N, C-alpha and C positions, 0 to 999 in steps of 0.2 A: 513296455514304453519306458524310456530312460527318465531319471529324474529331471534332467535338463529340459526334455521335451514337455513333460508334465507340468513342471513349474511355469514353463513359458505359456502354455495353454491357459493355466489358472490365472496368471497375471493378465494375460490379454483379455479373458472374458471379464475379469474383475474391472479392468480399466474401461472396457466397452460399456459395462453397466453404469459406471461412474459418469461416462461422457454422456450416455443416452438419457440419464436421469429418470429412466423408468423405475429404478429402485433407488431409494434414498442412499446417498453416497456413504453414510455410516453403516448401513446394513450391507451394502455391497462390499465394502472394505473388510468388515468383520467376517461375512461369509467367505470371502477369498482366503482370509487368514486361517479359518478353521478347516476350509477345504485342503489347504496345504498340510494341516495336521492330519486330516482324516485319510489323505492319500500317502501319507508318510514321507513327504518331500522333507518335512521338519518332524521332530518329535515335539512334544509339548514344551519340554525344557528348552529345546533350541528356539521354538517360536517365541516363548516369553522372553528369552535373552535377546532376541532381535529387536524387542521394543526399547526404543531410546527414552529411558525414563528421565534423563536430564531434560529433554524437550517436554515430556509430559508434565513433570513436576514444575518446571519453569513456567509453563502455561497456567497451571492451577495456582500457583503461588501469585503470579502477577494478575491473574483474573480476580482473585479475591481482594487484593490491594486496589485494583482499578474500580471494582463494583462498590467497595467501601468508600472510596474516594468520591465516586459518583453520587452517593447518597447525601453528600454535603453540598451539592450545587457547584462544585469546582468546574465541571466541565461546562456547564451552562455559562458560568462566569468568564471562562476562557473563550467560549464561542462568541459571546457578545462583544468581548474586547476585540476579538480578531475581526468580527464584522465591522465594528466602528473604525478600526485602523484601515480597513479596506473600503471605507466609505460606503458600506452595504452592497458592493459589486460582488456578486457570486464568483465569478471567474478570478477576480483578485484575491478573493478569500481563499479559493482552491489553491491558487499559486502559493499563497502565504503558508498555507497548512502543508503543502508538499515540500516546501523548503524546511520548515520545522520538522517534518517526519524525517526527511533524509539526514538531516544533521544529527537528530536524536537517535536514529538508527545506528549511525556510526559511533556515537559516544556511549550508548547503552547496548542494545541489540535490537534487531528489527522486530522480533516477536514482542518484547517488552513495550517497544514503541507503539505497535498497532493496537495492543491491549489498551493502552492509555488513549490513543488517538481516535480509534473507531467510534466510541460513544460521543465524543467531541464532535466529529464529522457529522454524524447524524442529527445531532442537536443543531448545528450550524444550518444545515439543510432545511430543518423544520421551521426555524424562525425566518429563513429566506423564502420559504413557500416552493422550494424546488426539490427534485429528487436527490436522495443522498448517493445514488449509484455512482455518478462521475466522482464524487469525492472519495467514495470507498475504493473505487478502482485506482484512482491516483494515489491514494494512500498505499495500497499494495505496491504499486510500481515504485514509488518514491522510496519506500522502506527497503526494498531489495537493492535498489541502486546505492542508497546511502550505506546500508549495511555491508556492501562489498568493499568499502573503503578501509576497514580497520580489523584488527585480530578479533576483536570482540563483537563486530557488528552483525556477523552471520555465522550460523552453526558450521558450514564447510570451512570457513577461515579458522575457526577454533581447532578443527581436526588437522588441517594443514599445519598450523602453527605448532601443535603438539607433536606431529610427526617429524617436523623439520628444525625445531627449536628456533624458528623465526619469531621475533617479538613484536611488540605493538608498534615500535618505531619503524621496523622493517616494513610492515604492511602499509602503515601510513606513507612512507616515502615511496613506495613503489606502486601503490594502488590509488592513492588520494588524488594525484594529478588527472589521471585519466577519468576518475569518477566525477571529479568537478566538471569536466568537459561533457561527460554523458548527462549529467544533472541538468546543466545549462540548456542543452539540446532538448532534453526531455521536457523542461518547462515550456519551451517554444511549442513543442508537439502538443502538449496538454492544452495550451491556450487555443490553438486552432481545432482540436479534436471535440473540445467540450463548450467552447464559448457560445454556440448556438443552443445548446440544452440548458444552459444556465442563465435564463433571462427571468428577471423578477420584476415585479410592478414597483413603479416609482413610490407609491404610498407605503409598500413594505420596507423599502430602503429608508424612507423618512422615519418610519416607526422604529426601525433598528437603531437609528441615531438618537432616538428620544428614550431607549430603554436605559433603565439604571441597573447596571450589572451587580451592585452591592446587594440588591434585593433577592437575588437568586440563591445567595449563600444561606443555607437553611440551618446548618449545624456547624458554627465555627469552631467550637472545641474538638469535634471529631475531625474537622478539616486540618487543623493544627497537628494533631496526632498522626493523621494519615500522611501529611507532608513530611513530617520528621522521619517516619518510618521509610517513605519512599526515598528521601534524601539518603538514609543510611544504606538502603538497597543499592542505590546507584553507586555509592562509594564502594559497596561490596562488590559490585560488578567490575568496577575498574581495578580492584585489587585482588579479584578471585584467583588470578594466576599465582602472584606471589605468595598469597595465602594458602594456596593449594585447595581451594574449595571449588566445587562446581557452581555454576550459575544457579542450577535448580535448588542446590542448599541455601543460597543467599535469599532467593525469592520465597522459598517455603518459610525460612527463619522470619522474614519480614511479614508474611502473611500470618503467621503464628502470633507474633508480637502484637500485630494490629488488632487480631480478634480478641486478644487478652486485654489490651488497653482500652478498646473500644467498649467492652462489656457485652459484645454481641454473642449470641449463642452459636457454636460452631455450625449447627445445622442450618442457621440463617445464611451464614457465610458461603457454606457449600451449596446451597440450593441455587445461588446465582452463577455458579461455574457453568461453563458451556460444555456440558457433559457430551452432547452429540460430537461436537469437535474433538474432544479428547479421545473418545472411542473410535472416531474415524482414523485418528493417528495410531491408536493400537492395532487396528485392522491392517492399515496401510504398512507399518513397519513389519508385521508378520508376513504379508504378502511379498514385500520386497526381500525380506529375510530368506524367504524361500528361493527366490530366483538367484539371490546372492549365494545361498549355500549350494545351490545346484550348479554354480559356477558360470552362470550367464553373464554377470557383469565383468567377472575377471577375463572371460573369453572375449567379450566385446573390447576390453582394454587391451588385451594382448594382440587382438587383430589390428586395433588402431596403431599399436607400437610396430607391428610388422609391416603395415602399410606405409609407414614413414620412410622405409628403406635406409635407415641410418642417417637421415638428414634432419638436423636440428630444427630447421625452419618448418619442414613438413611435419615433424612430431609436435611442435608447438601448435601449429594450426589445427592439427588432428586433435589436440587436447582441448583447444579452445571451442571449436565450432561443434563438432559432434558431442563434446562434453556438455556444451550448453543445451543442446537439443535432448540428450539423454536425461540431463538433470531436470528438464522440463517435464519428461514423462515419468520417471521413476522416483522422483523426490531427491533434491540435491544433496541431502545429508547421507543416505546410504550410498548413493553414486560416488560422492567424493571419498567416503571410507574405502570403497572397493577400488578407486583409481589411485589412491596414494601409494601403494606397493608398485603398481605398474609404472607410474611416473618416476618413482624413485629408481627402479631398474633401468628404464629408458635412459635417464640421466646418467647413470653410471656406464651403460654401454656406449653412450655418446661421448663419455669423458668430459662432461660439462663441469668446469671448475667453480667452486663456490656455490652456496646454497642460495644466498640472497640474490645473486645475479643469474640464477637459473631460470630462464624464460618459461620452462615447463610448469613450475609451480605457480607463477603468476597468471599463466593461461588456465591452469586448472581453477584457480580462485575466480578469476574473472568469468570463465565459463559457467561454473557452478553458481556464482552469485547472480550474474545478469541473466542466465538461463532460468533462475527462479521466477522470473517475470513471464514465462512462456505460457503456463496454464495455471488453473486454480489449484492443482494439486502439487505444484512444482516446489513449494516452500511452505514452511510451518506458518509464516505470517499470512500468506494467502488463504490458507484453509480457516484460519481463526476469523479473519475479516468476513469471508463468505458466511460463516456461521452466525456472526453478529448480525449481518445484513438480513438473514433469513429469520432470525428471531424477532427483529425489528418489522418484519413483513415486507421485506424487499428481496426478491429472488435474483441473483446473479447467476445465470446459467454458464456451463462450461464454455459453449460456443460464443456467448456474449462476451466473456472475458477474453476468449482467444483472439477475438479480432484486434483488441488493443494489445494484448500481450505479445503476439507475433511481431507487430509492427515495432513496438518500442524495443523488444529483444534484439531484432534484426538490426535496427539503427545502432543500438548500444554496442552490439558485437562488431559492427564495422568500425565504429570508433575505437574499440578495444584492440582490434586487429591492427589498425594503423599505428596505435600507440606501441604494441608489443613489438612490431616490426621495426619501427624507427629506434626504439630505445634498447632493444636487445639483439636484433637479428642483422642489422646493416653493418 
């Protein structure tokens, strides 16, 4: 049996196990990665090289910072303030948090944003006496939408920017306009999707308005230290390109400084890390690395290029729509990495002039970013939030998320299609 066929079978079985949830997703992903090694689709060195440690250590660093910040009562303070601003209305609070999440995802990155916002969303739901699941699903969807708008907002955009030398302003000018429209439509959709689920009793609303948020701040000295470190990390994220440091280095540096200045033992800080989520990524990266090494992703990309028949409009649509669907299946980071050389070659073959006006790059960015909302395994932010929900006692299944993810992704991609067509192809 060829490596391509074997890798495809291993990937399919692993994915089916994740969807069925008969085996925990972390165990399924790790088993899939190890089977890739056992059947020599990858050797151990190649399997470990497939793991994106920038994503892994970015998550670990930000989890430590977020968990330390959580010990101060900061999230509870923000939750009460948000609830008061929305006059205790759960659906208004959800919309308020969705906007904050989308904006923060564009300015930081969507992984960092959900690490900070997930605990806040759970606490908001608890004081309102409603399920946090609508908040967490909306958090995921908003983070992927907002993150698509900028160079640093979503890992696929970082990969595209690195390969093309497109800068922050290029991404902002070409993607932010359509993302603003997508976000506005998304907020309307969220209102109608969740308003019936988010009903609370009038007495709870009155109780929220009577809460004193200052009382939940339990450790102000630690709060100030954590906020200073977080602010420096944010500055580091904004400058990591010119400084030539990866985002993971910035996050780990911030976490290390915070552990030192807070006086907490490293064991205490590391115990709070969502290790099942981290090792899910380890396994998933190895599984996808196997199908990538076997040439499956490259083969798919080349078939998409051949199907375009040398037509720029067809090539753009084949990059946007199938790209979004495949990103939702195999994770948008490795898919984007595999597609970058394919898109570059197609652009050269079609003699597209100028990088910033090449619709193929923006179709790839929009497909990978918005396709990240398709399934719970499509993007790093999704997997993290699902893990946080599980730890808090709330299970969001693959199929439960898929109902919302397919709808939001489809509407978003229709808007993106119209935008790309009008701006670049007419």
